[in-house]
C-alpha positions as CSV (number, residue, x, y, z in Angstrom):
1,M,120.9,56.6,58.2
2,T,124.5,56.0,57.3
3,R,126.2,59.2,56.4
4,L,127.4,59.2,52.7
5,S,125.8,55.8,52.1
6,L,126.0,56.2,48.3
7,R,129.7,56.7,48.4
8,L,130.1,53.7,50.7
9,A,128.1,51.5,48.4
10,Q,130.2,52.7,45.4
11,A,133.4,51.8,47.3
12,G,132.2,48.2,47.9
13,G,130.2,48.5,51.1
14,W,131.4,47.7,54.6
15,R,133.5,44.7,53.2
16,D,135.1,43.0,56.2
17,T,134.9,46.0,58.7
18,R,134.5,44.7,62.2
19,L,133.5,46.3,65.5
20,A,135.1,45.1,68.7
21,L,132.4,45.0,71.4
22,P,133.1,45.4,75.1
23,E,133.1,42.2,77.2
24,G,129.7,40.5,77.5
25,R,126.7,39.6,75.4
26,W,125.0,42.4,73.4
27,A,121.4,42.3,72.0
28,D,120.2,44.3,69.0
29,V,117.2,46.2,70.5
30,L,115.9,47.3,67.2
31,G,116.6,44.3,65.1
32,G,114.8,41.5,67.0
33,E,116.6,38.8,68.9
34,R,120.1,39.0,67.5
35,E,122.9,38.7,70.0
36,Y,126.6,39.4,69.6
37,T,129.8,38.8,71.6
38,G,133.4,39.7,70.9
39,E,133.8,41.1,67.4
40,V,131.0,41.6,64.9
41,R,131.0,42.4,61.2
42,V,129.5,45.9,60.6
43,E,127.7,44.6,57.5
44,E,125.8,42.2,59.8
45,L,124.9,44.9,62.3
46,F,123.4,47.0,59.5
47,G,121.9,44.1,57.5
48,T,118.3,45.0,58.0
49,L,118.3,48.6,59.3
50,P,120.7,51.5,58.7
51,V,121.1,51.9,62.5
52,T,121.5,49.5,65.4
53,L,121.1,49.9,69.1
54,L,123.0,47.4,71.2
55,E,122.2,46.7,74.8
56,R,124.2,44.5,77.2
57,V,122.3,41.5,78.3
58,G,122.8,38.8,81.0
59,T,125.3,40.5,83.3
């Protein structure tokens, strides 16, 4: 779980916080068939689960 999630929610959530990913395509192993490249909004990563596990795909 996200540490201090209540405080985060009270502050307005992740807002427009973004995560810069290393080069390549990244798949969310836990969240189905979602794939990401470049930069992704943290709110999108944690949209369905409080954690995410990204794995590089298609080398």
